[in-house]
C-alpha positions in Angstrom: -11.3 24.6 53.1 -8.1 26.4 52.1 -6.0 23.3 52.9 -8.3 21.1 50.8 -8.2 23.5 47.9 -4.4 23.7 48.2 -4.1 20.0 48.3 -6.4 19.6 45.2 -4.4 22.2 43.2 -1.1 20.4 44.2 -2.4 17.1 43.0 -3.7 18.6 39.7 -0.3 20.3 39.2 1.6 17.1 39.8 -0.8 15.2 37.4 -0.4 17.8 34.7 3.4 17.8 35.1 3.4 14.0 34.9 1.3 13.9 31.7 3.4 16.7 30.1 6.6 14.8 30.9 5.1 11.6 29.4 4.2 13.5 26.2 7.8 14.9 25.9 9.2 11.4 26.4 6.9 10.0 23.7 7.9 12.8 21.3 11.6 12.0 21.9 11.0 8.4 20.9 9.2 9.3 17.6 10.6 7.8 14.4 10.9 11.4 13.2 13.7 12.0 15.7 15.6 8.9 14.4 15.1 10.0 10.8 16.4 13.5 11.4 19.4 12.3 13.5 20.3 9.7 10.8 19.7 12.1 7.9 17.9 9.3 6.0 14.3 8.2 5.4 14.2 4.4 4.9 11.2 3.6 2.7 10.1 0.0 2.4 8.3 -1.5 -0.6 8.6 -4.4 -3.0 9.3 -3.5 -6.6 6.9 -4.9 -9.1 3.5 -3.5 -8.0 2.6 -1.6 -11.1 2.3 1.4 -11.2 3.3 2.1 -7.6 6.8 0.7 -7.4 8.8 -0.6 -10.3 12.4 -0.9 -11.5 13.2 0.7 -14.8 15.8 -0.2 -17.4 18.5 1.7 -15.5 17.8 -0.2 -12.3 16.1 2.8 -10.7 13.0 2.6 -8.6 10.1 4.5 -10.1 6.3 4.8 -9.6 3.6 6.6 -7.7 4.9 5.6 -4.3 8.5 6.3 -5.2 7.6 9.9 -6.2 5.9 10.4 -2.9 8.8 8.8 -1.0 11.2 11.2 -2.5 8.9 14.2 -1.8 8.5 13.1 1.8 12.3 12.8 2.3 12.7 16.3 0.7 10.1 17.7 3.1 12.1 16.4 6.0 15.4 17.6 4.4 16.9 14.1 4.6 18.1 11.5 2.0 15.6 9.2 0.4 16.7 5.6 0.9 14.6 3.0 -0.9 14.6 -0.5 0.7 13.3 -3.1 -1.7 11.9 -5.8 0.6 10.1 -9.1 0.1 6.4 -8.6 0.7 6.0 -11.4 3.3 8.7 -9.8 5.4 7.9 -6.1 5.0 5.8 -5.7 8.2 8.4 -7.6 10.3 11.1 -5.4 8.8 9.2 -2.3 9.9 8.6 -3.7 13.4 12.3 -4.5 13.8 13.5 -1.0 12.8 14.9 -2.0 9.4 12.5 0.6 7.8 11.0 3.9 8.9 7.9 3.6 6.8 6.1 1.3 4.3 5.1 3.1 1.1 4.3 0.1 -1.0 0.7 0.1 -2.0 -0.4 -1.6 1.2 -4.1 -2.1 1.7 -5.5 -1.2 5.1 -6.9 -4.3 6.8 -8.0 -4.9 10.4 -5.5 -7.7 10.7 -2.6 -5.5 9.7 -3.9 -2.6 11.7 -3.5 -4.7 14.9 0.3 -4.7 14.3 1.0 -1.3 12.7 -0.4 2.2 12.3 -1.8 3.5 9.0 -1.8 7.1 7.8 -4.9 8.4 6.0 -5.6 6.6 2.7 -3.9 8.2 -0.3 -5.8 6.2 -3.0 -8.6 3.7 -3.1 -8.4 0.6 -5.3 -10.3 -2.7 -5.4 -10.1 -6.2 -6.8 -10.9 -6.6 -10.5 -10.8 -9.6 -12.9 -8.6 -10.3 -15.9 -10.5 -13.1 -17.6 -9.2 -15.5 -20.3 -10.8 -14.6 -23.6 -12.4 -18.1 -23.9 -15.0 -17.0 -21.2 -15.9 -13.8 -23.0 -19.6 -13.1 -22.6 -20.2 -16.0 -20.3 -18.5 -14.6 -17.1 -19.7 -11.2 -16.3 -18.7 -10.8 -12.6 -16.8 -12.5 -9.9 -20.0 -14.3 -8.8 -20.0 -16.3 -12.1 -16.6 -17.7 -11.2 -17.7 -19.3 -7.9 -17.4 -22.8 -9.3 -14.7 -25.5 -8.9 -14.3 -25.7 -12.7 -12.7 -22.3 -12.8 -9.0 -21.9 -11.9 -8.3 -18.5 -10.4 -4.9 -17.0 -9.7 -3.6 -14.2 -7.5 -0.5 -13.4 -5.6 0.2 -15.2 -2.3 -0.5 -13.2 0.8 -2.4 -10.3 -0.9 -6.0 -9.0 -0.7 -6.5 -10.6 -4.1 -6.0 -14.0 -2.4 -8.3 -13.0 0.5 -11.0 -11.9 -1.9 -11.0 -15.3 -3.7 -11.1 -17.2 -0.4 -13.9 -15.0 1.0 -16.1 -14.2 -2.0 -15.3 -16.9 -4.5 -14.6 -19.9 -2.2 -15.8 -22.6 -4.5 -13.4 -21.8 -7.3 -10.1 -23.6 -7.6 -7.4 -21.3 -6.4 -3.7 -21.3 -7.6 -1.3 -18.9 -5.8 1.9 -17.3 -7.2 4.9 -15.5 -5.7 4.3 -12.5 -8.0 1.2 -10.9 -9.6 3.0 -11.0 -13.0 3.3 -14.8 -12.9 -0.4 -15.1 -11.8 -1.4 -12.9 -14.8 0.6 -14.7 -17.4 -1.0 -18.0 -16.3 -4.3 -16.5 -17.5 -2.9 -14.9 -20.6 -1.3 -18.2 -21.6 -4.6 -20.1 -21.1 -3.4 -22.1 -18.1 -5.9 -20.5 -15.7 -9.3 -18.9 -16.2 -9.0 -15.6 -14.3 -6.6 -13.3 -12.3 -8.1 -11.6 -9.3 -6.0 -8.5 -8.4 -5.9 -4.8 -7.8 -7.4 -2.6 -10.5 -4.2 -0.7 -11.5 -2.2 -3.8 -12.1 -5.0 -5.7 -14.0 -5.5 -2.6 -16.2 -1.7 -2.4 -16.9 -1.4 -6.1 -17.8 -4.5 -6.0 -20.0 -3.1 -2.9 -21.9 0.4 -4.2 -22.2 0.0 -8.0 -22.9 -3.6 -9.0 -22.6 -5.5 -7.4 -25.5 -7.0 -10.1 -27.7 -6.2 -12.8 -25.1 -8.2 -11.5 -22.1 -11.2 -9.6 -21.0 -10.8 -6.9 -18.4 -13.7 -6.8 -15.9 -12.7 -3.4 -14.6 -15.4 -2.6 -12.1 -13.9 -3.3 -8.6 -15.9 -5.7 -6.4 -14.1 -4.8 -3.1 -13.2 -1.5 -1.4 -9.5 -1.3 -0.6 -7.9 1.9 0.6 -4.1 2.1 0.3 -2.1 3.9 2.9 1.5 4.3 4.3 2.3 2.3 7.4 4.5 3.0 10.4 5.1 1.5 13.8 2.5 1.7 16.6 2.9 4.2 19.4 4.1 7.1 17.2 1.4 9.9 17.0 3.9 12.5 16.1 5.0 10.7 12.9 1.4 9.9 12.1 0.4 13.6 12.4 3.3 14.6 10.2 2.3 12.1 7.5 -1.4 13.1 7.5 -0.5 16.8 7.2 2.0 16.1 4.5 -0.6 14.2 2.5 -3.1 17.0 2.9 -0.6 19.6 1.7 0.4 17.5 -1.3 -3.3 17.3 -2.3 -3.8 21.0 -1.8 -0.7 22.2 -3.8 -1.4 20.0 -6.8 1.4 17.4 -6.4 -1.1 14.6 -5.8 -3.1 15.4 -9.0 0.1 15.6 -11.0 1.3 12.3 -9.7 -2.0 10.6 -10.1 -2.3 11.7 -13.8 1.3 10.6 -14.5 1.1 7.1 -13.0 -2.5 6.1 -12.7 -4.1 7.7 -15.8 -1.0 8.1 -18.0 1.0 5.4 -19.7 4.1 7.3 -21.0 6.1 5.7 -18.1 5.7 2.2 -19.6 8.5 2.8 -22.1 10.9 3.1 -19.2 10.3 -0.6 -18.4 11.0 -1.9 -21.8 
């Protein structure tokens, strides 16, 4: 009995030691260690997604995500390094260690989640419609646009494009390299409606679309935005989630939300 007990305790000790050692090795491989050693936080995004990441008249990157990126770097006591990256290459850039984190208004999708890890959502947006004024009163929801006679626009490779293909499949779809181009196509009367995230549609309507478009502002999809990191990094994920909770508790989140999402004073920085 004593030998059996001794053997059992020995096996348990060896197993615990092995697990502990594995945890230590995993922690040493965390992106956090690379960031601290380098003294830089490389934040990936693509400028142009209003009001999350934009370029002002001085050539500086501004927006909701940019404020958060700078605060995250400050919390780690490292330099904030913005890395403006083409959207179709942003996940590969993260996976090949050209970035430490994506803070670029990325929607959590199951397809993306198979490749990368997402922190807790920091804001929830959804797809809305910016409609050409000639359809005012006739088109009241996305369902009314499900007809080949309507030309819909969105940005290539986005959830706006996915929403059109999934929920409005009968419409004629025209993709663009940028959301601004897709929106101007509607404003100029060359397309019937833009399908895109609520913040951008609201901005475009307020800045260029009044009198030319109708903003159907009620989202018809549920889309949480979150920061993305590489898989297999629970330490960095834990840090980000706690950082987000702290920023919401100390008032930073509310201040940033009011500045970029509700407010419009920042728009003068773009002109």
